[in-house]
N, C-alpha and C positions, 0 to 999 in steps of 0.2 A: 487729395481733396476728398472730403467725406461726401458720400452719396446721400442725398436727402431721401426721406421716406417716399415722397411723391415721385422722385426720379427713379427710385428702385422699382416702384409699382409700374411706372410707365414702360420700363424695360422688360417686363414679364411676358407680354404677348408673344414675342418671337420665340419663346422657349416652350410654349404650350400648344398641344394638339387637341385636347378634349374640351378645355374651358376657355372662356373669354373673360378676363378681369373686367369688372364693371367700372364705369366712370363715376367717381364719388362727387357729391356736392361739397361745398365749403363746410357745411355743418357736419357732414359725415367725415370729412378729413379731420375736423377738430376732434371728433370722437375717437377716430383711429389714432391720432397723435397721442391722445391721453392713454389709450390702451397700449400703444407702443412703448410709452414711457414706463407704465406700470399697469399690468393687466388687471390686477386686483384693485379696481377703482369702482366702488359700488354705484356711484352716481352714473358713471359711464355704462355700467351693466344695465341700468334701468332703461337704456336706449337701444338695447339689443333685443332680438336678433337683427343682424344686418346682412343683406345680400352682398357677397364679395365677388361672385363670379356667376356666369351663366354657362350652361352646356351648349356647345355648338349644335346647330339644328340637325346635322347629319348624325351626330352622336346620339341625340335624343331619339331619333327614328330607329336607329339600330338597337339601342338599349331597350326601348319599349317593345320592339318586335321580339326580342329575345325573352322578355318578361312574359309576353302573351303566349309563349309556348308552354307555360306551366299553369295548371289549374289549381295547384296547391302552392303555398308559400314555401320557398326555399330560403332558410336562414343560415348564414355562415358566420361563425366567429373566427377572426383571424388571430392566429398564434404563430409560434416559431415553426410549426410543422405545416402551415397552410400551403406553402408552395409544394411541399412534398406530397401532400394529399391531392392537390389539384393535378399534379403530374402523374400520380399513380392511378387516378380514377379515369373515367371516360372523358373527363373534362368538365369544368364548371363554365356554364354558358356566359357567366358575367365576369369571370376572372380577368380577361384582358382589359375590360373597362375599369375594374377595381384597381388594377395596377396603375393605370393612367391617372385615375382619380387620386390615388395615394401620392404619386410623384408630384402631381401638379398642385394639389392642396398643400402638401409639405412645402413646396416652393413659395406659395403665397404666404404661409405662416412664417417662413423664414424672414419675409419682408415685414409683415404686420406685427408679429409677436415673436421677436428673436429668441426669447428664452424657451419657447415651446418645443417639446420633444414628444414624439409619438408615445402614447400610452396603450391604447387598445382600439379595436374597431370591430364592427360587424356590418353586414349588409344583408338585404333580403330582396326577393323578387318573386313574381308570380301573381296569382289572383288573391287579393286580400278580402276576406269576408268578415273577420272579427266575430267569431261565434260567441265570445264573451267581451264585454266592454274593456277597453284599455284606457283607464282613467288618467286624470291629470297627474303628471309625475315629473321628476327631474332625473338627470343622468348623474349617478354618483361615482365616486372613486373608492369603492369598498376595499380595494387592495392597498389603499394608502389613506388611513383614517385621518391623518394630519393634513391632508390636502385641502386647500381652500378652493376658491374659484379657479377653474381651468378652462382653456379654450376647447370648443368642440365644433366641428363642421359637419352639417348634415345636408342631405339633398333628397328630394323626391322627384321622380321622373313622371311627367305627364298628368298624373292624377293624385288625389288624396293629399293635398297640401296640408301639412301639420298646422294645428292652431296653437297659439301661445298666449300667455297672460301678459298684457301690455302694461308698461309703466312701473312705478315704484310700489311694491307690495305693501310697504309700511303705511301708505296713504289710503289704503282701501277701507271703506266703511264696513261696519259689522254685517250688513246685509250681503254685500259682495263677498266677504270672507265666508259667510255661510253657504252662498251659492257655489263658491269654488270648492268647498268641502264636499258638496254633492257630486262634483265631477271627480274629485280625488278618490273618493271611496265608492262612487256610483251608487249613492243612496238617496232616499227622499229626505228633504229638509223642509222647514216651514215655507220656503219660497217655491217649492214644487218638486216634481219628479226630475231626476237628472237629465232626461231627454229634453224636457221643457226649459230647464235651467240652461242647458247647453245652447239652445236656440236663442234664448233671451240675452245671454252674455255675448254671443256673436252679434246680435242686433245692436247692443249697446256699444260695441267696440272694446269691451273689456277683454274679449278674446279676439285676436287678429290672426290672419292666415298667412303662413309662409308661402311665397310663390313657388310653384313647381319649376323644375328645370334650372334651379339656381342653387349655388352653394351658400349656405347661411352660417354665419359666425354667431355662436351662442355661448352660454356659460354652463359648464358642468361642474362637477366636484361636490364637496360635502358642505359647502357654505362656510361663511365666516363673517365677522363684523364688517369687513371691507369688500364683501362680495354679495351679489344677488344671483343665485343660480336660476337659470331659465326654467319656468314651469310650462310644460306643453302637453298637449293631448292629441291623440291620433284623430284624423278626420273619420267621419262615419260613412262607410261605403253604402250604397243602396243595396237592396235585396239582390242576392246573386253575386255581389262583390264587384271589384274593379281590379284590373291589372295595373301594376305599378312596379317600380324598383326604388329601393331606399339604400342610401349610403350614410354611414355615421363613423367619423374618425375623431377620436378624443386625444388630447395632448396633456402632458404634465408640464410643469414649469420648473426649470432648473435655475439654481442661484446664479446671479451674474458674477462673472469672474473679475 
């Protein structure tokens, strides 16, 4: 008997220690069933990001406490020598949680997007101050120029929930497009300075905020006619910065056998 998508999702919690899969609404299940059938579905992409899991409370406390031990941001790119470097050094304070995150998010993606295979990852933790603006951007697949839309799962712990552009980009009016240009390049536009534009787009709901302590499914890649890559912008910390931790794991899509 073939296990349904909903049955496979319901069976996940017993396998997980770090994350708790969320309970989806009927509308969210409809979206996920479309992505499960074919991830590159542009109309479905316009309804992402979507929270797929939350971090357990005890894990949030431990991860955040470790992040608070650092007054600078530690950024780590994972490659084939990551485990070797962690073992050879005095130890990476976040490595145990990263391993769990990787294992459990991979298990979730096996259910939701079966063709997804790990492509790349980085994570960061410490006190985020952003001495220079990090503007509106997407996550590309520069190592694979032919790649279209690809799944990516990100999470922010406790503070600095990332903002994203909501809805279908093709339906935006010229004024909104101009305002988003201000955030992309952090420049003045006829509608105002980027800081003021940022606040106005949040007020309008054009920019929405990803909840902290959740794993969010978004779209990365280089874009294609049947894909809408998620545009997002880092939250602005107050003067003096805020401690947080950030996890980002991106997948490629393999052809169905």
